[in-house]
All heavy atoms as an XYZ file, in Angstrom:
930
protein
N       0.825     -1.193      0.000
C       0.000      0.000      0.000
C       0.874      1.263      0.000
O       0.588      2.214     -0.706
C      -0.915     -0.062      1.224
C      -1.848      1.091      1.307
S      -3.080      0.946      0.016
C      -4.055      2.329      0.374
N       1.920      1.242      0.853
C       2.816      2.399      0.919
C       3.563      2.598     -0.390
O       3.810      3.738     -0.810
C       3.794      2.212      2.087
C       4.699      3.384      2.280
C       4.205      4.593      2.753
C       6.041      3.296      1.963
C       5.039      5.679      2.914
C       6.875      4.370      2.120
C       6.367      5.573      2.603
N       3.897      1.504     -1.068
C       4.601      1.616     -2.350
C       3.718      2.265     -3.406
O       4.197      3.031     -4.248
C       5.056      0.235     -2.825
C       6.274     -0.241     -2.073
O       7.006      0.575     -1.527
N       6.477     -1.548     -2.039
N       2.424      1.991     -3.408
C       1.511      2.612     -4.376
C       1.394      4.120     -4.134
O       1.395      4.908     -5.079
C       0.132      1.974     -4.291
C       0.074      0.607     -4.877
C      -1.326      0.083     -4.868
N      -1.369     -1.255     -5.414
C      -2.432     -2.014     -5.429
N      -3.568     -1.570     -4.923
N      -2.389     -3.212     -5.951
N       1.285      4.519     -2.886
C       1.193      5.948     -2.559
C       2.498      6.649     -2.950
O       2.490      7.743     -3.511
C       0.886      6.143     -1.060
C      -0.525      5.618     -0.752
C       1.000      7.612     -0.677
C      -0.856      5.600      0.713
N       3.623      5.989     -2.650
C       4.912      6.563     -2.995
C       5.066      6.692     -4.515
O       5.540      7.717     -5.021
C       6.026      5.686     -2.422
C       7.409      6.270     -2.576
C       8.458      5.523     -1.786
C       8.571      4.109     -2.291
N       9.729      3.389     -1.685
N       4.620      5.697     -5.260
C       4.702      5.736     -6.715
C       3.793      6.819     -7.289
O       4.179      7.559     -8.201
C       4.324      4.362     -7.302
O       5.162      3.362     -6.742
C       4.465      4.364     -8.811
N       2.586      6.943     -6.743
C       1.658      7.974     -7.214
C       2.190      9.376     -6.924
O       2.103     10.283     -7.763
C       0.288      7.783     -6.574
N       2.745      9.585     -5.740
C       3.301     10.899     -5.393
C       4.499     11.229     -6.266
O       4.660     12.373     -6.721
C       3.693     10.925     -3.919
N       5.349     10.243     -6.520
C       6.513     10.478     -7.362
C       6.118     10.788     -8.805
O       6.672     11.697     -9.431
C       7.440      9.258     -7.327
C       8.758      9.384     -8.085
C       9.583     10.507     -7.496
C       9.517      8.082     -8.040
N       5.124     10.073     -9.335
C       4.687     10.346    -10.709
C       4.006     11.709    -10.806
O       4.142     12.413    -11.811
C       3.763      9.237    -11.210
O       2.584      9.201    -10.429
N       3.274     12.122     -9.770
C       2.667     13.458     -9.775
C       3.738     14.530     -9.736
O       3.638     15.559    -10.422
C       1.720     13.601     -8.590
N       4.776     14.300     -8.966
C       5.874     15.261     -8.883
C       6.611     15.375    -10.212
O       6.936     16.470    -10.671
C       6.839     14.851     -7.773
C       7.958     15.820     -7.447
C       7.383     17.106     -6.900
C       8.908     15.197     -6.452
N       6.842     14.261    -10.863
C       7.497     14.278    -12.173
C       6.603     14.961    -13.202
O       7.061     15.737    -14.041
C       7.876     12.837    -12.614
C       8.284     12.805    -14.067
C       8.964     12.286    -11.728
N       5.297     14.693    -13.143
C       4.357     15.328    -14.076
C       4.328     16.837    -13.923
O       4.332     17.574    -14.907
N       4.292     17.337    -12.691
C       4.319     18.787    -12.471
C       5.652     19.386    -12.900
O       5.710     20.496    -13.402
C       4.038     19.105    -11.003
C       2.584     19.010    -10.565
C       2.473     19.255     -9.066
C       1.730     19.991    -11.329
N       6.737     18.648    -12.703
C       8.050     19.143    -13.124
C       8.155     19.287    -14.625
O       8.692     20.266    -15.136
N       7.625     18.326    -15.367
C       7.668     18.445    -16.824
C       6.705     19.505    -17.319
O       6.971     20.169    -18.314
C       7.334     17.106    -17.500
O       6.161     16.558    -16.912
C       8.465     16.150    -17.432
N       5.592     19.692    -16.641
C       4.656     20.739    -17.038
C       5.276     22.118    -16.851
O       5.079     23.007    -17.670
C       3.354     20.627    -16.236
C       2.258     21.599    -16.609
C       1.814     21.365    -18.048
C       1.087     21.449    -15.682
N       6.048     22.298    -15.791
C       6.701     23.583    -15.545
C       7.831     23.828    -16.540
O       8.178     24.971    -16.826
C       7.237     23.628    -14.124
N       8.432     22.765    -17.084
C       9.551     22.920    -18.006
C       9.107     23.138    -19.445
O       9.925     23.462    -20.298
C      10.449     21.691    -17.944
N       7.821     22.981    -19.734
C       7.324     23.147    -21.097
C       7.314     24.626    -21.435
O       6.718     25.425    -20.718
C       5.901     22.555    -21.230
C       5.286     22.901    -22.561
C       5.923     21.067    -21.019
N       7.974     25.044    -22.508
C       7.912     26.459    -22.888
C       6.535     26.787    -23.436
O       5.980     26.066    -24.257
C       8.983     26.594    -23.964
C       9.138     25.226    -24.516
C       8.824     24.274    -23.400
N       5.973     27.881    -22.960
C       4.641     28.287    -23.391
C       4.646     29.783    -23.657
O       5.502     30.525    -23.181
C       3.618     27.960    -22.313
N       3.691     30.225    -24.433
C       3.537     31.651    -24.658
C       3.095     32.308    -23.362
O       2.383     31.721    -22.572
C       2.499     31.909    -25.749
C       2.921     31.386    -27.079
N       3.885     31.990    -27.827
C       2.524     30.309    -27.778
C       4.058     31.310    -28.940
N       3.246     30.272    -28.925
N       3.498     33.540    -23.194
C       3.203     34.219    -21.938
C       1.713     34.477    -21.760
O       1.262     34.674    -20.640
C       3.961     35.534    -21.881
N       0.957     34.489    -22.804
C      -0.454     34.805    -22.662
C      -1.363     33.603    -22.865
O      -2.561     33.766    -22.977
C      -0.844     35.906    -23.630
C      -0.650     35.494    -25.065
O       0.044     34.496    -25.288
O      -1.185     36.171    -25.951
N      -0.836     32.374    -22.876
C      -1.707     31.258    -23.186
C      -1.761     30.193    -22.109
O      -2.753     29.496    -22.004
C      -1.285     30.627    -24.508
O       0.013     30.087    -24.379
N      -0.753     30.019    -21.272
C      -0.741     28.932    -20.305
C      -0.227     29.437    -18.968
O       0.837     30.044    -18.901
C       0.151     27.798    -20.812
C       0.247     26.557    -19.938
C      -1.103     25.851    -19.903
C       1.302     25.632    -20.483
N      -0.990     29.178    -17.895
C      -0.603     29.613    -16.561
C      -0.674     28.437    -15.611
O      -1.630     27.670    -15.639
C      -1.526     30.723    -16.057
C      -1.561     31.898    -16.970
C      -2.612     32.084    -17.855
C      -0.531     32.810    -16.976
C      -2.634     33.138    -18.718
C      -0.541     33.868    -17.841
C      -1.593     34.036    -18.706
O      -1.600     35.085    -19.559
N       0.308     28.322    -14.775
C       0.339     27.301    -13.742
C       0.208     28.024    -12.418
O       1.120     28.738    -11.992
C       1.651     26.514    -13.813
C       1.837     25.416    -12.787
C       0.763     24.351    -12.971
C       3.206     24.794    -12.920
N      -0.947     27.908    -11.781
C      -1.208     28.655    -10.563
C      -1.340     27.748     -9.357
O      -1.952     26.690     -9.420
N      -0.737     28.173     -8.237
C      -0.852     27.439     -6.984
C      -1.651     28.222     -5.962
O      -1.620     27.932     -4.791
C       0.542     27.122     -6.433
C       1.289     26.140     -7.274
C       2.316     26.560     -8.088
C       0.942     24.809     -7.276
C       3.004     25.657     -8.872
C       1.619     23.902     -8.058
C       2.650     24.321     -8.862
N      -2.371     29.256     -6.408
C      -3.217     30.026     -5.508
C      -2.463     31.137     -4.818
O      -1.242     31.198     -4.815
N      -3.233     32.039     -4.221
C      -2.673     33.116     -3.417
C      -3.673     33.418     -2.301
O      -4.600     32.648     -2.071
C      -2.356     34.347     -4.267
C      -3.577     34.868     -5.001
O      -4.701     34.539     -4.657
N      -3.351     35.676     -6.012
N      -3.535     34.540     -1.632
C      -4.412     34.846     -0.504
C      -5.870     35.011     -0.928
O      -6.774     34.623     -0.202
C      -3.936     36.108      0.198
C      -2.598     35.901      0.848
O      -2.224     34.779      1.163
N      -1.861     36.979      1.051
N      -6.106     35.603     -2.077
C      -7.474     35.856     -2.521
C      -8.087     34.676     -3.253
O      -9.301     34.567     -3.327
C      -7.498     37.077     -3.445
C      -7.026     38.324     -2.725
O      -7.211     38.454     -1.527
N      -6.399     39.218     -3.463
N      -7.271     33.811     -3.816
C      -7.760     32.700     -4.627
C      -7.039     31.417     -4.220
O      -5.921     31.174     -4.636
C      -7.515     33.006     -6.112
C      -8.172     31.991     -7.021
O      -9.034     31.223     -6.540
O      -7.828     31.974     -8.213
N      -7.668     30.572     -3.406
C      -6.968     29.387     -2.925
C      -6.900     28.241     -3.927
O      -6.336     27.200     -3.620
C      -7.808     28.972     -1.705
C      -9.172     29.459     -2.011
C      -8.972     30.725     -2.800
N      -7.456     28.404     -5.133
C      -7.443     27.328     -6.113
C      -6.043     27.131     -6.682
O      -5.210     28.021     -6.654
C      -8.383     27.647     -7.278
C      -9.820     27.795     -6.872
C     -10.666     28.145     -8.053
N     -10.218     29.430     -8.603
C     -10.559     29.879     -9.791
N     -11.331     29.168    -10.564
N     -10.140     31.042    -10.213
N      -5.820     25.952     -7.246
C      -4.587     25.718     -7.985
C      -4.928     24.898     -9.209
O      -5.938     24.200     -9.251
C      -3.523     25.024     -7.134
C      -3.843     23.599     -6.787
C      -3.385     22.574     -7.579
C      -4.597     23.306     -5.679
C      -3.684     21.265     -7.272
C      -4.901     21.998     -5.365
C      -4.457     20.973     -6.155
N      -4.098     25.038    -10.235
C      -4.335     24.304    -11.464
C      -3.654     24.969    -12.638
O      -2.862     25.894    -12.487
N      -3.995     24.497    -13.824
C      -3.446     25.021    -15.066
C      -4.545     25.820    -15.746
O      -5.655     25.332    -15.931
C      -2.960     23.875    -15.979
C      -2.447     24.434    -17.295
C      -1.895     23.064    -15.286
N      -4.261     27.069    -16.102
C      -5.237     27.954    -16.716
C      -4.744     28.353    -18.096
O      -3.551     28.566    -18.300
C      -5.445     29.213    -15.869
C      -5.848     28.898    -14.453
C      -4.919     28.947    -13.426
C      -7.143     28.530    -14.158
C      -5.265     28.647    -12.136
C      -7.512     28.224    -12.859
C      -6.581     28.288    -11.850
O      -6.942     27.983    -10.578
N      -5.659     28.465    -19.028
C      -5.315     28.923    -20.375
C      -6.108     30.168    -20.687
O      -7.169     30.409    -20.123
C      -5.638     27.844    -21.419
O      -7.026     27.558    -21.352
C      -4.817     26.601    -21.185
N      -5.585     30.972    -21.594
C      -6.293     32.165    -22.028
C      -5.546     33.424    -21.681
O      -4.430     33.415    -21.171
N      -6.188     34.544    -21.951
C      -5.594     35.858    -21.745
C      -5.628     36.213    -20.268
O      -6.596     35.945    -19.568
C      -6.373     36.894    -22.558
C      -5.688     38.229    -22.578
O      -4.494     38.288    -22.236
O      -6.346     39.218    -22.943
N      -4.565     36.861    -19.786
C      -4.511     37.239    -18.382
C      -5.072     38.635    -18.138
O      -5.107     39.096    -17.012
C      -3.085     37.152    -17.850
C      -2.145     38.088    -18.555
O      -2.533     38.672    -19.581
O      -1.000     38.243    -18.083
N      -5.486     39.348    -19.172
C      -6.088     40.662    -19.004
C      -5.112     41.813    -19.130
O      -5.520     42.965    -19.142
N      -3.823     41.555    -19.191
C      -2.853     42.627    -19.326
C      -2.643     42.962    -20.796
O      -2.700     42.106    -21.656
C      -1.509     42.228    -18.705
C      -1.573     42.078    -17.224
C      -1.553     40.830    -16.631
C      -1.657     43.193    -16.407
C      -1.614     40.693    -15.265
C      -1.720     43.066    -15.042
C      -1.695     41.819    -14.479
O      -1.755     41.688    -13.127
N      -2.399     44.238    -21.053
C      -2.095     44.643    -22.419
C      -0.656     44.295    -22.740
O       0.209     44.312    -21.880
C      -2.290     46.147    -22.557
C      -3.736     46.539    -22.490
C      -3.938     48.020    -22.489
N      -3.026     48.716    -23.357
C      -2.950     50.014    -23.424
N      -3.716     50.758    -22.695
N      -2.096     50.594    -24.238
N      -0.407     43.991    -23.975
C       0.941     43.652    -24.395
C       1.708     44.923    -24.706
O       1.144     45.962    -25.015
C       0.894     42.751    -25.629
C       0.159     41.470    -25.374
N       0.674     40.478    -24.586
C      -1.058     41.041    -25.764
C      -0.176     39.493    -24.511
N      -1.243     39.802    -25.222
N       3.036     44.845    -24.651
C       3.859     46.022    -24.921
C       3.641     46.552    -26.329
O       3.658     47.738    -26.550
C       5.330     45.684    -24.736
C       5.710     45.495    -23.312
C       7.176     45.290    -23.193
N       7.514     45.001    -21.817
C       8.722     44.765    -21.401
N       9.717     44.787    -22.255
N       8.959     44.507    -20.155
N       3.447     45.646    -27.275
C       3.231     46.085    -28.649
C       1.962     46.928    -28.746
O       1.928     47.933    -29.432
C       3.141     44.872    -29.563
C       3.025     45.240    -31.024
C       2.898     44.023    -31.888
N       1.627     43.396    -31.632
C       1.410     42.089    -31.636
N       2.377     41.264    -31.904
N       0.234     41.598    -31.392
N       0.918     46.548    -28.015
C      -0.318     47.316    -28.037
C      -0.130     48.681    -27.390
O      -0.723     49.665    -27.816
C      -1.429     46.557    -27.313
C      -1.809     45.282    -28.032
O      -1.552     45.204    -29.248
O      -2.349     44.373    -27.386
N       0.686     48.750    -26.353
C       0.929     50.038    -25.712
C       1.717     50.965    -26.626
O       1.462     52.156    -26.687
C       1.683     49.827    -24.408
C       0.843     49.157    -23.353
C       1.643     48.807    -22.131
O       2.862     49.088    -22.103
O       1.051     48.245    -21.208
N       2.702     50.412    -27.343
C       3.493     51.245    -28.258
C       2.662     51.706    -29.433
O       2.889     52.770    -29.983
C       4.687     50.450    -28.777
C       5.812     50.344    -27.815
C       6.979     49.760    -28.521
N       6.572     48.523    -29.136
C       7.255     47.405    -29.126
N       8.407     47.362    -28.543
N       6.827     46.311    -29.703
N       1.692     50.904    -29.837
C       0.901     51.234    -31.014
C       0.146     52.553    -30.826
O       0.006     53.334    -31.734
C      -0.097     50.105    -31.283
C      -0.817     50.258    -32.582
C      -1.728     49.100    -32.821
N      -0.962     47.866    -32.949
C      -1.472     46.676    -32.734
N      -2.715     46.529    -32.364
N      -0.725     45.599    -32.873
N      -0.318     52.848    -29.618
C      -1.076     54.059    -29.381
C      -0.218     55.270    -29.090
O      -0.691     56.396    -29.144
N       1.057     55.086    -28.753
C       1.893     56.209    -28.335
C       2.299     57.127    -29.475
O       2.594     58.279    -29.245
C       3.151     55.699    -27.637
C       2.862     55.243    -26.232
O       1.833     55.582    -25.670
N       3.762     54.466    -25.684
N       2.340     56.650    -30.714
C       2.844     57.499    -31.793
C       1.899     58.651    -32.072
O       2.299     59.660    -32.612
C       3.091     56.690    -33.050
C       1.857     56.182    -33.719
C       1.228     55.008    -33.504
C       1.103     56.840    -34.732
N       0.139     54.878    -34.287
C       0.034     56.004    -35.070
C       1.218     58.065    -35.374
C      -0.908     56.344    -36.010
C       0.285     58.395    -36.320
C      -0.758     57.542    -36.628
N       0.664     58.557    -31.692
C      -0.279     59.647    -31.959
C      -0.102     60.801    -30.996
O      -0.566     61.889    -31.248
C      -1.699     59.112    -31.880
C      -1.987     58.145    -32.982
C      -3.394     57.726    -32.982
N      -3.624     56.876    -34.145
C      -4.769     56.350    -34.448
N      -5.791     56.550    -33.680
N      -4.889     55.607    -35.520
N       0.548     60.585    -29.878
C       0.683     61.643    -28.884
C       1.743     62.660    -29.257
O       1.699     63.782    -28.816
C       1.024     61.018    -27.542
C      -0.108     60.191    -27.013
C       0.170     59.699    -25.646
N      -0.888     58.790    -25.261
C      -0.728     57.787    -24.458
N       0.440     57.564    -23.923
N      -1.734     57.001    -24.156
N       2.713     62.266    -30.035
C       3.772     63.194    -30.385
C       4.628     62.633    -31.487
O       4.351     61.587    -32.055
N       5.684     63.345    -31.774
C       6.614     62.926    -32.818
C       7.816     62.291    -32.141
O       8.658     62.981    -31.582
C       7.030     64.147    -33.634
S       8.160     63.755    -34.966
N       7.900     60.975    -32.182
C       9.037     60.295    -31.569
C      10.258     60.458    -32.483
O      10.118     60.701    -33.684
C       8.727     58.820    -31.367
O       8.692     58.150    -32.596
N      11.453     60.312    -31.941
C      12.646     60.406    -32.787
C      12.666     59.379    -33.910
O      13.108     59.678    -35.026
C      13.787     60.171    -31.799
C      13.247     60.622    -30.487
C      11.794     60.275    -30.513
N      12.148     58.169    -33.644
C      12.110     57.160    -34.703
C      11.189     57.567    -35.843
O      11.511     57.379    -37.014
C      11.652     55.817    -34.135
C      12.672     55.208    -33.209
O      13.867     55.511    -33.394
O      12.288     54.444    -32.309
N      10.049     58.144    -35.519
C       9.124     58.581    -36.565
C       9.697     59.763    -37.337
O       9.497     59.893    -38.542
C       7.770     58.928    -35.978
C       7.035     57.683    -35.494
C       5.592     57.906    -35.239
N       4.844     58.468    -36.330
C       4.307     57.769    -37.335
N       4.487     56.479    -37.390
N       3.596     58.372    -38.260
N      10.432     60.640    -36.642
C      11.071     61.759    -37.337
C      12.139     61.263    -38.301
O      12.258     61.774    -39.418
C      11.670     62.728    -36.316
N      12.914     60.253    -37.893
C      13.918     59.679    -38.792
C      13.256     59.047    -40.014
O      13.719     59.220    -41.142
C      14.754     58.637    -38.059
C      15.761     59.150    -37.043
C      16.410     57.990    -36.315
C      16.795     60.018    -37.709
N      12.170     58.306    -39.790
C      11.458     57.687    -40.912
C      10.934     58.737    -41.883
O      11.037     58.589    -43.105
C      10.304     56.828    -40.408
C      10.780     55.585    -39.682
O      11.946     55.198    -39.877
O       9.976     55.011    -38.923
N      10.368     59.800    -41.337
C       9.812     60.838    -42.209
C      10.922     61.557    -42.979
O      10.750     61.871    -44.160
C       9.005     61.837    -41.389
C       8.246     62.814    -42.251
C       7.207     63.573    -41.487
C       6.438     64.471    -42.413
N       5.359     65.179    -41.732
N      12.059     61.807    -42.336
C      13.175     62.464    -43.024
C      13.710     61.581    -44.157
O      14.042     62.082    -45.238
C      14.285     62.783    -42.029
N      13.773     60.279    -43.939
C      14.202     59.382    -45.013
C      13.204     59.370    -46.155
O      13.584     59.328    -47.323
C      14.406     57.972    -44.464
C      15.658     57.827    -43.632
C      15.815     56.434    -43.061
O      14.870     55.623    -43.152
O      16.891     56.159    -42.515
N      11.922     59.433    -45.849
C      10.909     59.498    -46.913
C      10.975     60.819    -47.668
O      10.573     60.904    -48.825
C       9.512     59.309    -46.325
C       9.220     57.875    -45.918
C       7.746     57.655    -45.644
N       7.151     58.650    -44.782
C       6.994     58.539    -43.464
N       7.436     57.466    -42.848
N       6.426     59.491    -42.769
N      11.499     61.864    -47.011
C      11.661     63.157    -47.676
C      12.884     63.176    -48.589
O      13.091     64.152    -49.312
C      11.791     64.277    -46.627
C      10.520     64.544    -45.868
S      10.755     65.650    -44.479
C      11.325     67.126    -45.272
N      13.720     62.130    -48.554
C      14.857     62.049    -49.454
C      16.197     62.279    -48.811
O      17.206     62.343    -49.515
N      16.269     62.412    -47.498
C      17.545     62.595    -46.819
C      18.218     61.238    -46.626
O      17.556     60.224    -46.424
C      17.344     63.250    -45.451
C      17.301     64.774    -45.415
C      16.066     65.298    -46.076
C      17.394     65.252    -44.000
N      19.552     61.251    -46.719
C      20.346     60.044    -46.521
C      21.199     60.209    -45.273
O      21.532     61.320    -44.874
C      21.260     59.794    -47.722
C      20.499     59.629    -49.005
N      19.821     58.480    -49.324
C      20.286     60.496    -50.031
C      19.233     58.631    -50.492
N      19.505     59.852    -50.955
N      21.581     59.095    -44.666
C      22.409     59.086    -43.449
C      21.843     60.025    -42.394
O      22.545     60.867    -41.827
C      23.851     59.451    -43.785
C      24.494     58.421    -44.670
C      25.897     58.714    -45.111
N      26.595     59.780    -44.421
C      27.712     60.314    -44.836
N      28.256     59.891    -45.955
N      28.313     61.272    -44.164
N      20.566     59.880    -42.111
C      19.910     60.769    -41.143
C      20.272     60.370    -39.726
O      20.544     59.209    -39.437
C      18.376     60.758    -41.326
C      17.984     61.381    -42.637
C      17.825     59.367    -41.212
N      20.289     61.368    -38.849
C      20.551     61.138    -37.432
C      19.834     62.210    -36.623
O      19.528     63.299    -37.123
C      22.038     61.141    -37.140
C      22.691     62.477    -37.321
C      24.202     62.398    -37.163
N      24.808     63.699    -37.100
C      24.949     64.528    -38.122
N      24.494     64.193    -39.302
N      25.529     65.699    -37.958
N      19.567     61.897    -35.375
C      18.918     62.843    -34.477
C      19.970     63.810    -33.940
O      21.015     63.397    -33.444
C      18.255     62.105    -33.297
C      17.190     61.134    -33.793
C      17.652     63.079    -32.309
C      16.005     61.799    -34.420
N      19.697     65.100    -34.062
C      20.612     66.112    -33.551
C      20.162     66.584    -32.175
O      20.962     66.695    -31.248
C      20.690     67.311    -34.527
C      21.541     68.417    -33.958
C      21.212     66.857    -35.861
N      18.854     66.842    -32.022
C      18.344     67.375    -30.758
C      16.887     66.976    -30.598
O      16.130     66.977    -31.577
C      18.482     68.900    -30.743
C      18.061     69.512    -29.424
O      18.312     68.882    -28.377
O      17.478     70.609    -29.439
N      16.508     66.664    -29.375
C      15.113     66.394    -29.039
C      14.759     67.268    -27.853
O      15.416     67.217    -26.819
C      14.890     64.904    -28.674
C      13.447     64.671    -28.276
C      15.269     64.006    -29.821
N      13.756     68.098    -28.019
C      13.289     68.932    -26.919
C      11.796     68.674    -26.713
O      11.206     67.823    -27.364
C      13.555     70.413    -27.209
O      12.719     70.850    -28.257
N      11.222     69.434    -25.823
C       9.809     69.265    -25.523
C       8.925     69.588    -26.712
O       7.874     69.000    -26.894
C       9.455     70.192    -24.357
C       8.524     69.578    -23.376
C       8.312     70.505    -22.200
N       6.942     70.962    -22.263
C       6.542     72.210    -22.194
N       7.419     73.161    -22.047
N       5.284     72.511    -22.251
N       9.364     70.523    -27.542
C       8.527     70.982    -28.654
C       9.018     70.570    -30.033
O       8.255     70.597    -30.981
C       8.406     72.503    -28.610
C       7.720     72.996    -27.370
C       7.652     74.494    -27.378
N       7.091     74.993    -26.156
C       5.828     75.376    -26.028
N       5.022     75.314    -27.050
N       5.388     75.836    -24.882
N      10.293     70.223    -30.158
C      10.841     69.937    -31.483
C      11.710     68.677    -31.479
O      12.227     68.267    -30.440
C      11.709     71.103    -31.998
O      12.809     71.290    -31.119
C      10.911     72.380    -32.130
N      11.864     68.124    -32.682
C      12.808     67.031    -32.937
C      13.631     67.466    -34.140
O      13.095     67.682    -35.220
C      12.078     65.699    -33.238
C      13.088     64.609    -33.543
C      11.183     65.299    -32.087
N      14.950     67.614    -33.942
C      15.830     68.101    -35.001
C      16.609     66.932    -35.591
O      17.240     66.171    -34.862
C      16.792     69.146    -34.444
C      17.542     69.912    -35.509
C      18.508     70.913    -34.905
C      17.773     72.045    -34.231
N      18.700     73.113    -33.784
N      16.546     66.797    -36.927
C      17.177     65.696    -37.647
C      18.123     66.286    -38.675
O      17.789     67.258    -39.357
C      16.095     64.831    -38.342
C      16.721     63.765    -39.189
C      15.159     64.231    -37.327
N      19.310     65.698    -38.807
C      20.283     66.142    -39.806
C      20.602     64.972    -40.731
O      20.564     63.811    -40.330
C      21.559     66.642    -39.136
N      20.905     65.313    -41.978
C      21.253     64.294    -42.957
C      21.843     64.933    -44.198
O      22.194     66.106    -44.201
N      21.936     64.154    -45.254
C      22.492     64.645    -46.522
C      21.473     64.478    -47.624
O      20.750     63.494    -47.679
C      23.739     63.853    -46.870
C      24.838     64.038    -45.871
C      26.102     64.305    -46.589
N      27.155     64.621    -45.647
C      27.956     65.624    -45.800
N      27.841     66.398    -46.849
N      28.897     65.869    -44.932
N      21.465     65.494    -48.523
C      20.610     65.429    -49.700
C      21.352     66.108    -50.843
O      21.718     67.277    -50.744
C      19.274     66.118    -49.445
C      18.283     65.921    -50.564
C      16.924     66.488    -50.194
O      16.833     67.450    -49.451
N      15.888     65.876    -50.728
N      21.585     65.355    -51.907
C      22.316     65.841    -53.072
C      23.710     66.357    -52.693
O      24.197     67.349    -53.231
C      21.537     66.948    -53.784
C      20.206     66.448    -54.320
O      20.137     65.254    -54.697
O      19.241     67.237    -54.342
N      24.351     65.716    -51.725
C      25.706     66.092    -51.325
C      25.770     67.221    -50.321
O      26.849     67.538    -49.825
N      24.668     67.862    -50.026
C      24.651     68.972    -49.070
C      24.136     68.490    -47.715
O      23.311     67.593    -47.628
C      23.739     70.099    -49.570
C      24.230     70.705    -50.870
O      25.463     70.768    -51.057
O      23.374     71.105    -51.688
N      24.609     69.169    -46.655
C      24.100     68.878    -45.324
C      22.778     69.602    -45.133
O      22.672     70.800    -45.428
C      25.094     69.318    -44.264
C      26.338     68.453    -44.288
C      27.431     68.903    -43.367
N      26.978     69.546    -42.155
C      27.755     70.094    -41.262
N      29.048     70.090    -41.467
N      27.284     70.649    -40.181
N      21.791     68.877    -44.655
C      20.441     69.435    -44.485
C      19.983     69.165    -43.056
O      20.193     68.079    -42.524
C      19.450     68.796    -45.484
C      18.063     69.335    -45.285
C      19.917     68.988    -46.897
N      19.355     70.168    -42.445
C      18.760     70.016    -41.115
C      17.254     70.246    -41.249
O      16.829     71.235    -41.835
C      19.367     71.023    -40.112
C      18.663     70.935    -38.770
C      20.851     70.763    -39.949
N      16.481     69.327    -40.705
C      15.025     69.435    -40.733
C      14.546     69.422    -39.293
O      14.961     68.581    -38.492
C      14.376     68.274    -41.515
C      12.876     68.407    -41.532
C      14.927     68.207    -42.919
N      13.666     70.363    -38.953
C      13.110     70.440    -37.603
C      11.636     70.076    -37.682
O      10.873     70.683    -38.438
C      13.288     71.864    -37.016
C      12.722     71.929    -35.614
C      14.754     72.249    -37.024
N      11.255     69.073    -36.900
C       9.868     68.626    -36.832
C       9.248     69.086    -35.522
O       9.911     69.131    -34.481
C       9.794     67.096    -36.878
C      10.303     66.494    -38.148
C      11.568     65.936    -38.206
C       9.521     66.470    -39.280
C      12.045     65.368    -39.365
C       9.993     65.898    -40.453
C      11.250     65.357    -40.493
N       7.966     69.422    -35.563
C       7.242     69.751    -34.339
C       6.956     68.454    -33.591
O       6.672     67.419    -34.189
C       5.943     70.474    -34.659
N       7.029     68.510    -32.292
C       6.794     67.320    -31.474
C       5.299     67.180    -31.189
O       4.840     67.307    -30.065
C       7.585     67.413    -30.170
C       7.670     66.088    -29.471
O       7.127     65.106    -29.934
N       8.346     66.073    -28.345
N       4.554     66.934    -32.247
C       3.120     66.697    -32.129
C       2.702     65.679    -33.169
O       3.521     65.239    -33.983
C       2.325     67.993    -32.259
C       2.510     68.704    -33.573
C       1.774     70.028    -33.580
O       1.956     70.827    -32.653
O       1.011     70.239    -34.536
N       1.464     65.308    -33.157
C       0.965     64.241    -34.011
C       1.225     64.534    -35.479
O       0.944     65.617    -35.984
C      -0.530     64.087    -33.772
C      -1.130     62.983    -34.571
C      -2.588     62.861    -34.268
N      -3.188     61.853    -35.115
C      -4.464     61.613    -35.158
N      -5.290     62.304    -34.419
N      -4.928     60.683    -35.940
N       1.805     63.551    -36.168
C       2.069     63.681    -37.590
C       3.437     64.227    -37.931
O       3.798     64.258    -39.103
N       4.207     64.676    -36.964
C       5.542     65.261    -37.171
C       5.543     66.320    -38.274
O       6.233     66.183    -39.292
C       6.547     64.152    -37.540
S       6.851     62.963    -36.258
N       4.811     67.414    -38.102
C       4.843     68.455    -39.140
C       6.209     69.136    -39.205
O       6.883     69.301    -38.193
C       3.765     69.448    -38.691
C       3.578     69.189    -37.248
C       3.924     67.759    -37.003
N       6.610     69.518    -40.412
C       7.905     70.157    -40.618
C       7.799     71.627    -40.237
O       6.944     72.350    -40.738
C       8.351     70.016    -42.089
C       9.662     70.759    -42.314
C       8.473     68.552    -42.453
N       8.709     72.083    -39.363
C       8.756     73.496    -38.985
C       9.766     74.236    -39.834
O       9.514     75.339    -40.305
C       9.133     73.633    -37.490
C       8.057     73.023    -36.610
C       9.328     75.092    -37.121
C       8.417     73.029    -35.151
N      10.948     73.632    -40.001
C      12.033     74.306    -40.706
C      12.785     73.286    -41.527
O      13.056     72.180    -41.092
C      12.979     74.972    -39.683
C      14.237     75.529    -40.295
C      14.203     76.733    -40.984
C      15.440     74.859    -40.190
C      15.368     77.250    -41.545
C      16.594     75.358    -40.743
C      16.545     76.556    -41.427
O      17.684     77.057    -41.984
N      13.164     73.714    -42.750
C      13.989     72.864    -43.595
C      15.071     73.679    -44.240
O      14.882     74.686    -44.808
C      13.147     72.185    -44.659
C      13.984     71.309    -45.509
C      13.179     70.485    -46.437
N      14.106     69.643    -47.166
C      13.751     68.729    -48.024
N      12.488     68.516    -48.236
N      14.635     68.036    -48.650
């Protein structure tokens, strides 16, 4: 009788160990042993309710002109070897080359990155 209990406990321990070692997506599989508010334990699947970082970044570009968006816009304007020169509260200054000349473009730090000075 004791050998059966020992075998069952050992197989349960091995099963939980392999379940914990299985790589899973962060939003699809949860192994919970309970906490103060929820004494249940088990394996849960599905969304945990948190927003993903990609979703948070997706909404941020509308709030202002990020340096990455200013670089992208300057490249679309025809500048080569663009780089950020200055970032302030109101402006994003980008420098690059166009037709062999050095060019500085200043974008407003608001939605759409409007050009202030070229």
